[in-house]
N, CA, C and O atoms as a GROMACS GRO file, in nm:
protein
  604
    1MET      N    1  12.876  -6.979  -1.697
    1MET     CA    2  12.982  -7.011  -1.603
    1MET      C    3  13.098  -7.073  -1.682
    1MET      O    4  13.076  -7.157  -1.770
    2GLU      N    5  13.218  -7.033  -1.650
    2GLU     CA    6  13.336  -7.090  -1.713
    2GLU      C    7  13.354  -7.236  -1.669
    2GLU      O    8  13.317  -7.273  -1.558
    3LEU      N    9  13.412  -7.318  -1.758
    3LEU     CA   10  13.432  -7.460  -1.726
    3LEU      C   11  13.526  -7.480  -1.608
    3LEU      O   12  13.504  -7.571  -1.528
    4ASP      N   13  13.628  -7.397  -1.594
    4ASP     CA   14  13.720  -7.409  -1.479
    4ASP      C   15  13.646  -7.386  -1.347
    4ASP      O   16  13.672  -7.454  -1.248
    5GLU      N   17  13.555  -7.289  -1.347
    5GLU     CA   18  13.477  -7.261  -1.227
    5GLU      C   19  13.381  -7.377  -1.197
    5GLU      O   20  13.365  -7.416  -1.082
    6LEU      N   21  13.319  -7.431  -1.302
    6LEU     CA   22  13.229  -7.546  -1.284
    6LEU      C   23  13.306  -7.666  -1.230
    6LEU      O   24  13.259  -7.735  -1.140
    7LYS      N   25  13.424  -7.690  -1.286
    7LYS     CA   26  13.506  -7.802  -1.238
    7LYS      C   27  13.541  -7.783  -1.091
    7LYS      O   28  13.535  -7.878  -1.013
    8SER      N   29  13.577  -7.663  -1.053
    8SER     CA   30  13.611  -7.634  -0.913
    8SER      C   31  13.491  -7.658  -0.821
    8SER      O   32  13.506  -7.718  -0.715
    9LYS      N   33  13.374  -7.612  -0.862
    9LYS     CA   34  13.253  -7.631  -0.781
    9LYS      C   35  13.218  -7.781  -0.770
    9LYS      O   36  13.179  -7.828  -0.662
   10LEU      N   37  13.230  -7.855  -0.880
   10LEU     CA   38  13.200  -7.998  -0.877
   10LEU      C   39  13.304  -8.075  -0.797
   10LEU      O   40  13.271  -8.174  -0.731
   11THR      N   41  13.428  -8.032  -0.801
   11THR     CA   42  13.533  -8.094  -0.720
   11THR      C   43  13.499  -8.081  -0.572
   11THR      O   44  13.509  -8.177  -0.496
   12GLU      N   45  13.460  -7.961  -0.532
   12GLU     CA   46  13.423  -7.936  -0.393
   12GLU      C   47  13.297  -8.013  -0.354
   12GLU      O   48  13.292  -8.073  -0.246
   13PHE      N   49  13.197  -8.012  -0.441
   13PHE     CA   50  13.071  -8.081  -0.412
   13PHE      C   51  13.091  -8.232  -0.397
   13PHE      O   52  13.040  -8.292  -0.302
   14THR      N   53  13.165  -8.293  -0.489
   14THR     CA   54  13.188  -8.438  -0.479
   14THR      C   55  13.271  -8.471  -0.355
   14THR      O   56  13.251  -8.575  -0.293
   15TRP      N   57  13.366  -8.383  -0.320
   15TRP     CA   58  13.448  -8.404  -0.200
   15TRP      C   59  13.359  -8.407  -0.076
   15TRP      O   60  13.376  -8.492   0.012
   16GLU      N   61  13.263  -8.316  -0.069
   16GLU     CA   62  13.170  -8.312   0.045
   16GLU      C   63  13.088  -8.440   0.054
   16GLU      O   64  13.042  -8.477   0.162
   17LEU      N   65  13.068  -8.508  -0.059
   17LEU     CA   66  12.992  -8.633  -0.062
   17LEU      C   67  13.082  -8.756  -0.042
   17LEU      O   68  13.034  -8.870  -0.047
   18GLY      N   69  13.212  -8.734  -0.021
   18GLY     CA   70  13.304  -8.844   0.006
   18GLY      C   71  13.375  -8.900  -0.116
   18GLY      O   72  13.429  -9.010  -0.112
   19TYR      N   73  13.377  -8.824  -0.225
   19TYR     CA   74  13.440  -8.869  -0.350
   19TYR      C   75  13.547  -8.769  -0.393
   19TYR      O   76  13.546  -8.653  -0.352
   20THR      N   77  13.637  -8.817  -0.476
   20THR     CA   78  13.735  -8.732  -0.542
   20THR      C   79  13.697  -8.725  -0.689
   20THR      O   80  13.668  -8.828  -0.750
   21LEU      N   81  13.698  -8.607  -0.746
   21LEU     CA   82  13.673  -8.592  -0.889
   21LEU      C   83  13.805  -8.617  -0.961
   21LEU      O   84  13.896  -8.535  -0.956
   22SER      N   85  13.814  -8.732  -1.029
   22SER     CA   86  13.938  -8.772  -1.096
   22SER      C   87  13.950  -8.716  -1.237
   22SER      O   88  14.058  -8.680  -1.281
   23GLU      N   89  13.837  -8.709  -1.307
   23GLU     CA   90  13.838  -8.658  -1.444
   23GLU      C   91  13.713  -8.573  -1.467
   23GLU      O   92  13.606  -8.600  -1.412
   24PHE      N   93  13.729  -8.471  -1.549
   24PHE     CA   94  13.621  -8.379  -1.582
   24PHE      C   95  13.635  -8.342  -1.728
   24PHE      O   96  13.743  -8.302  -1.772
   25SER      N   97  13.527  -8.355  -1.805
   25SER     CA   98  13.531  -8.308  -1.944
   25SER      C   99  13.392  -8.267  -1.988
   25SER      O  100  13.291  -8.316  -1.938
   26TYR      N  101  13.390  -8.176  -2.082
   26TYR     CA  102  13.267  -8.131  -2.145
   26TYR      C  103  13.295  -8.129  -2.294
   26TYR      O  104  13.360  -8.038  -2.345
   27LYS      N  105  13.245  -8.231  -2.365
   27LYS     CA  106  13.278  -8.250  -2.506
   27LYS      C  107  13.156  -8.297  -2.584
   27LYS      O  108  13.059  -8.348  -2.529
   28LYS      N  109  13.166  -8.276  -2.715
   28LYS     CA  110  13.063  -8.327  -2.805
   28LYS      C  111  13.099  -8.472  -2.838
   28LYS      O  112  13.211  -8.502  -2.879
   29ARG      N  113  13.001  -8.560  -2.820
   29ARG     CA  114  13.019  -8.702  -2.852
   29ARG      C  115  12.895  -8.746  -2.928
   29ARG      O  116  12.783  -8.734  -2.878
   30ASN      N  117  12.914  -8.797  -3.049
   30ASN     CA  118  12.801  -8.841  -3.133
   30ASN      C  119  12.697  -8.731  -3.151
   30ASN      O  120  12.576  -8.758  -3.147
   31GLY      N  121  12.744  -8.608  -3.169
   31GLY     CA  122  12.654  -8.497  -3.193
   31GLY      C  123  12.585  -8.441  -3.070
   31GLY      O  124  12.500  -8.353  -3.081
   32GLU      N  125  12.620  -8.490  -2.951
   32GLU     CA  126  12.555  -8.448  -2.827
   32GLU      C  127  12.661  -8.400  -2.729
   32GLU      O  128  12.769  -8.459  -2.720
   33MET      N  129  12.632  -8.292  -2.656
   33MET     CA  130  12.725  -8.243  -2.554
   33MET      C  131  12.713  -8.330  -2.429
   33MET      O  132  12.604  -8.357  -2.379
   34ILE      N  133  12.829  -8.374  -2.379
   34ILE     CA  134  12.836  -8.464  -2.263
   34ILE      C  135  12.923  -8.399  -2.155
   34ILE      O  136  13.037  -8.362  -2.180
   35LEU      N  137  12.866  -8.386  -2.035
   35LEU     CA  138  12.944  -8.347  -1.918
   35LEU      C  139  12.981  -8.477  -1.849
   35LEU      O  140  12.897  -8.544  -1.787
   36SER      N  141  13.109  -8.512  -1.859
   36SER     CA  142  13.156  -8.641  -1.810
   36SER      C  143  13.240  -8.623  -1.684
   36SER      O  144  13.335  -8.545  -1.682
   37LEU      N  145  13.202  -8.695  -1.578
   37LEU     CA  146  13.273  -8.690  -1.450
   37LEU      C  147  13.314  -8.832  -1.412
   37LEU      O  148  13.233  -8.924  -1.416
   38VAL      N  149  13.440  -8.848  -1.375
   38VAL     CA  150  13.488  -8.975  -1.324
   38VAL      C  151  13.528  -8.952  -1.179
   38VAL      O  152  13.610  -8.864  -1.149
   39VAL      N  153  13.470  -9.030  -1.089
   39VAL     CA  154  13.491  -9.012  -0.945
   39VAL      C  155  13.563  -9.132  -0.886
   39VAL      O  156  13.571  -9.239  -0.946
   40ASP      N  157  13.616  -9.110  -0.766
   40ASP     CA  158  13.688  -9.216  -0.698
   40ASP      C  159  13.668  -9.199  -0.547
   40ASP      O  160  13.632  -9.092  -0.499
   41ARG      N  161  13.693  -9.307  -0.475
   41ARG     CA  162  13.701  -9.309  -0.329
   41ARG      C  163  13.769  -9.440  -0.292
   41ARG      O  164  13.781  -9.530  -0.375
   42VAL      N  165  13.811  -9.451  -0.167
   42VAL     CA  166  13.880  -9.572  -0.123
   42VAL      C  167  13.784  -9.691  -0.122
   42VAL      O  168  13.819  -9.799  -0.168
   43GLU      N  169  13.663  -9.672  -0.070
   43GLU     CA  170  13.566  -9.780  -0.066
   43GLU      C  171  13.521  -9.812  -0.208
   43GLU      O  172  13.516  -9.723  -0.293
   44PRO      N  173  13.489  -9.938  -0.234
   44PRO     CA  174  13.440  -9.974  -0.367
   44PRO      C  175  13.315  -9.894  -0.404
   44PRO      O  176  13.232  -9.861  -0.319
   45ILE      N  177  13.303  -9.863  -0.532
   45ILE     CA  178  13.188  -9.786  -0.582
   45ILE      C  179  13.104  -9.879  -0.669
   45ILE      O  180  13.148  -9.923  -0.775
   46ASP      N  181  12.983  -9.909  -0.623
   46ASP     CA  182  12.895  -9.996  -0.700
   46ASP      C  183  12.795  -9.912  -0.780
   46ASP      O  184  12.795  -9.790  -0.771
   47LEU      N  185  12.710  -9.980  -0.856
   47LEU     CA  186  12.614  -9.911  -0.941
   47LEU      C  187  12.516  -9.826  -0.859
   47LEU      O  188  12.478  -9.717  -0.902
   48ASP      N  189  12.475  -9.875  -0.742
   48ASP     CA  190  12.384  -9.798  -0.657
   48ASP      C  191  12.449  -9.667  -0.613
   48ASP      O  192  12.384  -9.562  -0.610
   49ALA      N  193  12.578  -9.672  -0.579
   49ALA     CA  194  12.649  -9.551  -0.536
   49ALA      C  195  12.658  -9.451  -0.651
   49ALA      O  196  12.640  -9.331  -0.631
   50ILE      N  197  12.687  -9.500  -0.772
   50ILE     CA  198  12.695  -9.412  -0.889
   50ILE      C  199  12.559  -9.350  -0.919
   50ILE      O  200  12.551  -9.231  -0.952
   51THR      N  201  12.453  -9.429  -0.908
   51THR     CA  202  12.318  -9.378  -0.932
   51THR      C  203  12.282  -9.268  -0.832
   51THR      O  204  12.232  -9.163  -0.870
   52GLU      N  205  12.309  -9.294  -0.705
   52GLU     CA  206  12.280  -9.196  -0.600
   52GLU      C  207  12.362  -9.069  -0.620
   52GLU      O  208  12.309  -8.958  -0.609
   53LEU      N  209  12.490  -9.085  -0.650
   53LEU     CA  210  12.576  -8.969  -0.672
   53LEU      C  211  12.531  -8.890  -0.795
   53LEU      O  212  12.528  -8.767  -0.792
   54SER      N  213  12.496  -8.960  -0.902
   54SER     CA  214  12.449  -8.893  -1.024
   54SER      C  215  12.326  -8.807  -0.996
   54SER      O  216  12.315  -8.695  -1.046
   55GLU      N  217  12.234  -8.861  -0.917
   55GLU     CA  218  12.112  -8.786  -0.883
   55GLU      C  219  12.146  -8.660  -0.803
   55GLU      O  220  12.089  -8.554  -0.828
   56LYS      N  221  12.238  -8.672  -0.708
   56LYS     CA  222  12.277  -8.556  -0.627
   56LYS      C  223  12.348  -8.452  -0.712
   56LYS      O  224  12.323  -8.332  -0.698
   57ILE      N  225  12.437  -8.496  -0.801
   57ILE     CA  226  12.508  -8.403  -0.888
   57ILE      C  227  12.409  -8.335  -0.984
   57ILE      O  228  12.420  -8.216  -1.009
   58SER      N  229  12.314  -8.411  -1.036
   58SER     CA  230  12.214  -8.356  -1.127
   58SER      C  231  12.132  -8.245  -1.059
   58SER      O  232  12.109  -8.140  -1.118
   59LEU      N  233  12.089  -8.269  -0.935
   59LEU     CA  234  12.015  -8.168  -0.860
   59LEU      C  235  12.102  -8.044  -0.835
   59LEU      O  236  12.055  -7.931  -0.846
   60TYR      N  237  12.228  -8.067  -0.801
   60TYR     CA  238  12.322  -7.956  -0.778
   60TYR      C  239  12.340  -7.875  -0.905
   60TYR      O  240  12.341  -7.752  -0.901
   61LEU      N  241  12.356  -7.943  -1.018
   61LEU     CA  242  12.371  -7.873  -1.146
   61LEU      C  243  12.244  -7.796  -1.183
   61LEU      O  244  12.252  -7.688  -1.241
   62ASP      N  245  12.128  -7.850  -1.150
   62ASP     CA  246  12.002  -7.779  -1.175
   62ASP      C  247  11.999  -7.647  -1.096
   62ASP      O  248  11.950  -7.546  -1.147
   63GLU      N  249  12.051  -7.649  -0.973
   63GLU     CA  250  12.058  -7.528  -0.891
   63GLU      C  251  12.155  -7.427  -0.952
   63GLU      O  252  12.124  -7.308  -0.964
   64LEU      N  253  12.273  -7.476  -0.992
   64LEU     CA  254  12.376  -7.388  -1.048
   64LEU      C  255  12.337  -7.334  -1.185
   64LEU      O  256  12.364  -7.218  -1.218
   65ASP      N  257  12.273  -7.419  -1.264
   65ASP     CA  258  12.240  -7.390  -1.404
   65ASP      C  259  12.360  -7.331  -1.478
   65ASP      O  260  12.353  -7.221  -1.532
   66PRO      N  261  12.473  -7.408  -1.482
   66PRO     CA  262  12.598  -7.354  -1.534
   66PRO      C  263  12.611  -7.355  -1.687
   66PRO      O  264  12.694  -7.284  -1.743
   67ILE      N  265  12.528  -7.436  -1.754
   67ILE     CA  266  12.542  -7.454  -1.898
   67ILE      C  267  12.407  -7.423  -1.963
   67ILE      O  268  12.305  -7.482  -1.929
   68SER      N  269  12.409  -7.329  -2.057
   68SER     CA  270  12.283  -7.285  -2.117
   68SER      C  271  12.226  -7.383  -2.218
   68SER      O  272  12.104  -7.392  -2.235
   69GLU      N  273  12.313  -7.457  -2.286
   69GLU     CA  274  12.266  -7.552  -2.387
   69GLU      C  275  12.234  -7.688  -2.324
   69GLU      O  276  12.273  -7.715  -2.210
   70GLY      N  277  12.163  -7.771  -2.398
   70GLY     CA  278  12.131  -7.905  -2.350
   70GLY      C  279  12.256  -7.993  -2.346
   70GLY      O  280  12.342  -7.983  -2.433
   71TYR      N  281  12.264  -8.079  -2.246
   71TYR     CA  282  12.377  -8.171  -2.233
   71TYR      C  283  12.332  -8.293  -2.155
   71TYR      O  284  12.226  -8.293  -2.092
   72THR      N  285  12.414  -8.397  -2.160
   72THR     CA  286  12.390  -8.519  -2.084
   72THR      C  287  12.498  -8.531  -1.978
   72THR      O  288  12.617  -8.511  -2.005
   73LEU      N  289  12.456  -8.565  -1.857
   73LEU     CA  290  12.550  -8.588  -1.747
   73LEU      C  291  12.589  -8.735  -1.747
   73LEU      O  292  12.502  -8.822  -1.747
   74ASP      N  293  12.719  -8.763  -1.747
   74ASP     CA  294  12.771  -8.900  -1.743
   74ASP      C  295  12.865  -8.911  -1.624
   74ASP      O  296  12.974  -8.853  -1.624
   75VAL      N  297  12.824  -8.985  -1.522
   75VAL     CA  298  12.906  -9.004  -1.402
   75VAL      C  299  12.950  -9.150  -1.397
   75VAL      O  300  12.868  -9.241  -1.410
   76SER      N  301  13.080  -9.172  -1.379
   76SER     CA  302  13.133  -9.308  -1.370
   76SER      C  303  13.247  -9.310  -1.267
   76SER      O  304  13.288  -9.207  -1.215
   77SER      N  305  13.296  -9.431  -1.240
   77SER     CA  306  13.408  -9.447  -1.147
   77SER      C  307  13.530  -9.497  -1.224
   77SER      O  308  13.522  -9.530  -1.342
   78LEU      N  309  13.642  -9.501  -1.154
   78LEU     CA  310  13.764  -9.554  -1.215
   78LEU      C  311  13.756  -9.705  -1.235
   78LEU      O  312  13.838  -9.761  -1.308
   79GLY      N  313  13.660  -9.770  -1.172
   79GLY     CA  314  13.637  -9.912  -1.195
   79GLY      C  315  13.693 -10.002  -1.087
   79GLY      O  316  13.766  -9.958  -0.998
   80ALA      N  317  13.658 -10.129  -1.097
   80ALA     CA  318  13.698 -10.229  -0.998
   80ALA      C  319  13.848 -10.256  -1.000
   80ALA      O  320  13.904 -10.303  -0.901
   81GLU      N  321  13.913 -10.225  -1.111
   81GLU     CA  322  14.057 -10.249  -1.122
   81GLU      C  323  14.131 -10.117  -1.142
   81GLU      O  324  14.218 -10.105  -1.229
   82LYS      N  325  14.094 -10.019  -1.061
   82LYS     CA  326  14.152  -9.885  -1.075
   82LYS      C  327  14.300  -9.884  -1.038
   82LYS      O  328  14.345  -9.959  -0.952
   83PRO      N  329  14.376  -9.797  -1.106
   83PRO     CA  330  14.517  -9.782  -1.071
   83PRO      C  331  14.529  -9.717  -0.933
   83PRO      O  332  14.445  -9.636  -0.893
   84LEU      N  333  14.635  -9.754  -0.862
   84LEU     CA  334  14.659  -9.698  -0.729
   84LEU      C  335  14.785  -9.613  -0.731
   84LEU      O  336  14.876  -9.636  -0.810
   85LYS      N  337  14.788  -9.514  -0.643
   85LYS     CA  338  14.906  -9.429  -0.627
   85LYS      C  339  14.988  -9.486  -0.512
   85LYS      O  340  14.934  -9.525  -0.409
   86LYS      N  341  15.119  -9.491  -0.532
   86LYS     CA  342  15.206  -9.548  -0.428
   86LYS      C  343  15.188  -9.479  -0.294
   86LYS      O  344  15.191  -9.544  -0.190
   87GLU      N  345  15.170  -9.347  -0.298
   87GLU     CA  346  15.158  -9.272  -0.171
   87GLU      C  347  15.026  -9.299  -0.099
   87GLU      O  348  15.011  -9.258   0.016
   88GLU      N  349  14.932  -9.366  -0.164
   88GLU     CA  350  14.803  -9.396  -0.101
   88GLU      C  351  14.785  -9.545  -0.073
   88GLU      O  352  14.676  -9.586  -0.033
   89LEU      N  353  14.888  -9.626  -0.092
   89LEU     CA  354  14.874  -9.771  -0.078
   89LEU      C  355  14.827  -9.814   0.061
   89LEU      O  356  14.755  -9.913   0.073
   90SER      N  357  14.868  -9.743   0.164
   90SER     CA  358  14.828  -9.785   0.300
   90SER      C  359  14.677  -9.781   0.318
   90SER      O  360  14.625  -9.846   0.409
   91LEU      N  361  14.606  -9.706   0.234
   91LEU     CA  362  14.459  -9.702   0.241
   91LEU      C  363  14.396  -9.831   0.186
   91LEU      O  364  14.278  -9.857   0.209
   92TYR      N  365  14.475  -9.911   0.116
   92TYR     CA  366  14.423 -10.028   0.047
   92TYR      C  367  14.475 -10.160   0.106
   92TYR      O  368  14.473 -10.262   0.037
   93THR      N  369  14.522 -10.160   0.230
   93THR     CA  370  14.566 -10.285   0.291
   93THR      C  371  14.447 -10.380   0.300
   93THR      O  372  14.332 -10.337   0.316
   94ASP      N  373  14.475 -10.508   0.289
   94ASP     CA  374  14.376 -10.616   0.289
   94ASP      C  375  14.292 -10.619   0.162
   94ASP      O  376  14.189 -10.686   0.158
   95ARG      N  377  14.334 -10.549   0.058
   95ARG     CA  378  14.265 -10.552  -0.072
   95ARG      C  379  14.352 -10.631  -0.170
   95ARG      O  380  14.474 -10.636  -0.157
   96TYR      N  381  14.287 -10.692  -0.267
   96TYR     CA  382  14.355 -10.774  -0.368
   96TYR      C  383  14.408 -10.681  -0.477
   96TYR      O  384  14.334 -10.599  -0.531
   97VAL      N  385  14.538 -10.694  -0.509
   97VAL     CA  386  14.602 -10.604  -0.604
   97VAL      C  387  14.683 -10.679  -0.709
   97VAL      O  388  14.720 -10.795  -0.691
   98ASN      N  389  14.709 -10.610  -0.819
   98ASN     CA  390  14.795 -10.658  -0.926
   98ASN      C  391  14.916 -10.565  -0.929
   98ASN      O  392  14.899 -10.443  -0.936
   99VAL      N  393  15.036 -10.621  -0.924
   99VAL     CA  394  15.159 -10.543  -0.916
   99VAL      C  395  15.248 -10.575  -1.035
   99VAL      O  396  15.277 -10.692  -1.061
  100HIS      N  397  15.291 -10.473  -1.108
  100HIS     CA  398  15.388 -10.487  -1.217
  100HIS      C  399  15.521 -10.433  -1.167
  100HIS      O  400  15.529 -10.322  -1.114
  101LEU      N  401  15.626 -10.512  -1.184
  101LEU     CA  402  15.758 -10.473  -1.136
  101LEU      C  403  15.848 -10.427  -1.249
  101LEU      O  404  15.833 -10.472  -1.363
  102THR      N  405  15.940 -10.338  -1.218
  102THR     CA  406  16.040 -10.294  -1.314
  102THR      C  407  16.143 -10.404  -1.335
  102THR      O  408  16.179 -10.436  -1.448
  103ASN      N  409  16.191 -10.462  -1.224
  103ASN     CA  410  16.288 -10.572  -1.229
  103ASN      C  411  16.226 -10.696  -1.166
  103ASN      O  412  16.162 -10.687  -1.062
  104PRO      N  413  16.245 -10.812  -1.228
  104PRO     CA  414  16.183 -10.935  -1.177
  104PRO      C  415  16.226 -10.969  -1.034
  104PRO      O  416  16.338 -10.942  -0.993
  105VAL      N  417  16.133 -11.029  -0.960
  105VAL     CA  418  16.160 -11.084  -0.828
  105VAL      C  419  16.123 -11.231  -0.837
  105VAL      O  420  16.011 -11.265  -0.874
  106ASN      N  421  16.216 -11.318  -0.804
  106ASN     CA  422  16.198 -11.463  -0.817
  106ASN      C  423  16.155 -11.502  -0.959
  106ASN      O  424  16.076 -11.594  -0.979
  107GLY      N  425  16.209 -11.429  -1.057
  107GLY     CA  426  16.182 -11.461  -1.197
  107GLY      C  427  16.050 -11.409  -1.251
  107GLY      O  428  16.015 -11.438  -1.366
  108GLU      N  429  15.974 -11.334  -1.171
  108GLU     CA  430  15.843 -11.284  -1.214
  108GLU      C  431  15.839 -11.132  -1.214
  108GLU      O  432  15.900 -11.067  -1.129
  109ASN      N  433  15.767 -11.076  -1.313
  109ASN     CA  434  15.748 -10.930  -1.319
  109ASN      C  435  15.609 -10.887  -1.274
  109ASN      O  436  15.586 -10.769  -1.248
  110ILE      N  437  15.516 -10.982  -1.264
  110ILE     CA  438  15.378 -10.950  -1.226
  110ILE      C  439  15.335 -11.042  -1.113
  110ILE      O  440  15.353 -11.164  -1.119
  111TYR      N  441  15.277 -10.982  -1.010
  111TYR     CA  442  15.222 -11.059  -0.898
  111TYR      C  443  15.082 -11.011  -0.868
  111TYR      O  444  15.051 -10.893  -0.885
  112GLU      N  445  14.997 -11.103  -0.822
  112GLU     CA  446  14.867 -11.068  -0.768
  112GLU      C  447  14.854 -11.130  -0.631
  112GLU      O  448  14.894 -11.244  -0.608
  113GLY      N  449  14.798 -11.051  -0.540
  113GLY     CA  450  14.780 -11.101  -0.406
  113GLY      C  451  14.716 -10.996  -0.318
  113GLY      O  452  14.676 -10.890  -0.366
  114THR      N  453  14.708 -11.026  -0.189
  114THR     CA  454  14.648 -10.935  -0.093
  114THR      C  455  14.756 -10.845  -0.034
  114THR      O  456  14.858 -10.893   0.016
  115LEU      N  457  14.732 -10.715  -0.039
  115LEU     CA  458  14.826 -10.618   0.015
  115LEU      C  459  14.816 -10.622   0.167
  115LEU      O  460  14.717 -10.577   0.225
  116LYS      N  461  14.918 -10.676   0.231
  116LYS     CA  462  14.914 -10.695   0.377
  116LYS      C  463  14.964 -10.574   0.453
  116LYS      O  464  14.905 -10.536   0.554
  117SER      N  465  15.074 -10.514   0.406
  117SER     CA  466  15.126 -10.396   0.477
  117SER      C  467  15.208 -10.311   0.382
  117SER      O  468  15.252 -10.354   0.276
  118VAL      N  469  15.228 -10.186   0.426
  118VAL     CA  470  15.302 -10.088   0.347
  118VAL      C  471  15.395 -10.013   0.442
  118VAL      O  472  15.352  -9.966   0.547
  119THR      N  473  15.522 -10.002   0.403
  119THR     CA  474  15.615  -9.918   0.477
  119THR      C  475  15.665  -9.809   0.382
  119THR      O  476  15.618  -9.799   0.268
  120GLU      N  477  15.760  -9.730   0.428
  120GLU     CA  478  15.814  -9.624   0.342
  120GLU      C  479  15.894  -9.681   0.225
  120GLU      O  480  15.913  -9.614   0.124
  121THR      N  481  15.942  -9.805   0.239
  121THR     CA  482  16.030  -9.861   0.137
  121THR      C  483  15.975  -9.982   0.064
  121THR      O  484  16.018 -10.012  -0.048
  122ASP      N  485  15.879 -10.054   0.124
  122ASP     CA  486  15.829 -10.174   0.057
  122ASP      C  487  15.685 -10.208   0.096
  122ASP      O  488  15.625 -10.145   0.183
  123ILE      N  489  15.633 -10.309   0.028
  123ILE     CA  490  15.501 -10.363   0.060
  123ILE      C  491  15.516 -10.512   0.088
  123ILE      O  492  15.610 -10.576   0.040
  124ILE      N  493  15.425 -10.565   0.165
  124ILE     CA  494  15.417 -10.709   0.185
  124ILE      C  495  15.289 -10.755   0.114
  124ILE      O  496  15.180 -10.707   0.143
  125LEU      N  497  15.306 -10.848   0.022
  125LEU     CA  498  15.197 -10.901  -0.057
  125LEU      C  499  15.180 -11.048  -0.022
  125LEU      O  500  15.278 -11.123  -0.026
  126THR      N  501  15.060 -11.090   0.012
  126THR     CA  502  15.034 -11.232   0.038
  126THR      C  503  14.986 -11.293  -0.093
  126THR      O  504  14.881 -11.257  -0.146
  127ILE      N  505  15.066 -11.388  -0.145
  127ILE     CA  506  15.034 -11.453  -0.272
  127ILE      C  507  15.009 -11.601  -0.247
  127ILE      O  508  15.048 -11.655  -0.144
  128LYS      N  509  14.943 -11.666  -0.343
  128LYS     CA  510  14.918 -11.810  -0.335
  128LYS      C  511  15.020 -11.883  -0.421
  128LYS      O  512  15.038 -11.851  -0.539
  129ILE      N  513  15.086 -11.980  -0.362
  129ILE     CA  514  15.175 -12.069  -0.435
  129ILE      C  515  15.132 -12.211  -0.402
  129ILE      O  516  15.145 -12.258  -0.289
  130LYS      N  517  15.080 -12.278  -0.505
  130LYS     CA  518  15.028 -12.415  -0.487
  130LYS      C  519  14.932 -12.422  -0.370
  130LYS      O  520  14.947 -12.506  -0.281
  131SER      N  521  14.834 -12.335  -0.368
  131SER     CA  522  14.727 -12.326  -0.269
  131SER      C  523  14.773 -12.290  -0.128
  131SER      O  524  14.695 -12.300  -0.033
  132LYS      N  525  14.899 -12.248  -0.112
  132LYS     CA  526  14.948 -12.204   0.018
  132LYS      C  527  14.978 -12.055   0.012
  132LYS      O  528  15.029 -12.005  -0.088
  133ASP      N  529  14.945 -11.984   0.120
  133ASP     CA  530  14.974 -11.841   0.128
  133ASP      C  531  15.121 -11.819   0.162
  133ASP      O  532  15.178 -11.886   0.248
  134LYS      N  533  15.181 -11.724   0.092
  134LYS     CA  534  15.320 -11.688   0.119
  134LYS      C  535  15.331 -11.536   0.113
  134LYS      O  536  15.278 -11.473   0.022
  135ASP      N  537  15.401 -11.478   0.212
  135ASP     CA  538  15.424 -11.334   0.212
  135ASP      C  539  15.548 -11.302   0.130
  135ASP      O  540  15.651 -11.368   0.141
  136LEU      N  541  15.535 -11.199   0.046
  136LEU     CA  542  15.642 -11.158  -0.044
  136LEU      C  543  15.666 -11.009  -0.023
  136LEU      O  544  15.573 -10.929  -0.029
  137SER      N  545  15.791 -10.972   0.002
  137SER     CA  546  15.827 -10.832   0.019
  137SER      C  547  15.871 -10.776  -0.116
  137SER      O  548  15.956 -10.834  -0.183
  138LEU      N  549  15.813 -10.663  -0.154
  138LEU     CA  550  15.847 -10.598  -0.279
  138LEU      C  551  15.884 -10.452  -0.252
  138LEU      O  552  15.812 -10.381  -0.183
  139ALA      N  553  15.997 -10.410  -0.306
  139ALA     CA  554  16.043 -10.271  -0.288
  139ALA      C  555  15.951 -10.176  -0.365
  139ALA      O  556  15.918 -10.201  -0.480
  140LEU      N  557  15.912 -10.068  -0.300
  140LEU     CA  558  15.826  -9.969  -0.365
  140LEU      C  559  15.890  -9.911  -0.491
  140LEU      O  560  15.822  -9.887  -0.590
  141ASP      N  561  16.020  -9.890  -0.487
  141ASP     CA  562  16.086  -9.831  -0.604
  141ASP      C  563  16.101  -9.930  -0.719
  141ASP      O  564  16.146  -9.891  -0.827
  142ASN      N  565  16.065 -10.056  -0.698
  142ASN     CA  566  16.067 -10.156  -0.805
  142ASN      C  567  15.927 -10.175  -0.867
  142ASN      O  568  15.911 -10.249  -0.964
  143ILE      N  569  15.828 -10.107  -0.811
  143ILE     CA  570  15.691 -10.119  -0.862
  143ILE      C  571  15.670 -10.016  -0.973
  143ILE      O  572  15.681  -9.896  -0.950
  144SER      N  573  15.638 -10.065  -1.093
  144SER     CA  574  15.611  -9.973  -1.203
  144SER      C  575  15.464  -9.937  -1.210
  144SER      O  576  15.430  -9.823  -1.243
  145LYS      N  577  15.374 -10.032  -1.178
  145LYS     CA  578  15.229 -10.008  -1.175
  145LYS      C  579  15.168 -10.096  -1.068
  145LYS      O  580  15.213 -10.208  -1.043
  146ILE      N  581  15.065 -10.043  -1.007
  146ILE     CA  582  14.988 -10.123  -0.912
  146ILE      C  583  14.841 -10.081  -0.924
  146ILE      O  584  14.810  -9.962  -0.932
  147ARG      N  585  14.753 -10.179  -0.924
  147ARG     CA  586  14.610 -10.152  -0.936
  147ARG      C  587  14.533 -10.252  -0.853
  147ARG      O  588  14.585 -10.357  -0.816
  148LEU      N  589  14.407 -10.217  -0.823
  148LEU     CA  590  14.318 -10.315  -0.762
  148LEU      C  591  14.293 -10.426  -0.862
  148LEU      O  592  14.300 -10.403  -0.983
  149ALA      N  593  14.265 -10.544  -0.814
  149ALA     CA  594  14.236 -10.658  -0.904
  149ALA      C  595  14.116 -10.732  -0.849
  149ALA      O  596  14.084 -10.725  -0.730
  150VAL      N  597  14.050 -10.803  -0.939
  150VAL     CA  598  13.937 -10.888  -0.899
  150VAL      C  599  13.991 -11.026  -0.871
  150VAL      O  600  14.059 -11.086  -0.955
  151ASN      N  601  13.962 -11.076  -0.753
  151ASN     CA  602  14.013 -11.206  -0.712
  151ASN      C  603  13.920 -11.317  -0.758
  151ASN      O  604  13.946 -11.434  -0.733
   0.00000   0.00000   0.00000
């Protein structure tokens, strides 16, 4: 089976299980062939979820038998501090995020806080200032990077 066809089948299979296939590679690493898949979803992905997904993908690959040589399956997630896409921010309201700005706001280029709301033009971030919560409006076009953060 061609790698493009395998990637397409795995993309569809992971989608049916509630995940997005973010990265796909089949490479030699330390003398061993590795089929590496990086998955994502809105809900946090813990080790139990990765283990369960790996088992399901392994069984699916056994059915397909797409690769004739021996290989190792490596399934992982984007992680607890995964980057976010601006167009998907509304899916992450009430989550703790790290925001990098192009131009400073109140003298700062980086903020961390809880994403309270998202509009077409800006986000409202609840930040802590001297142990008090304060809402801060940030323009979407001023955000250079945004990712989940561990609080």
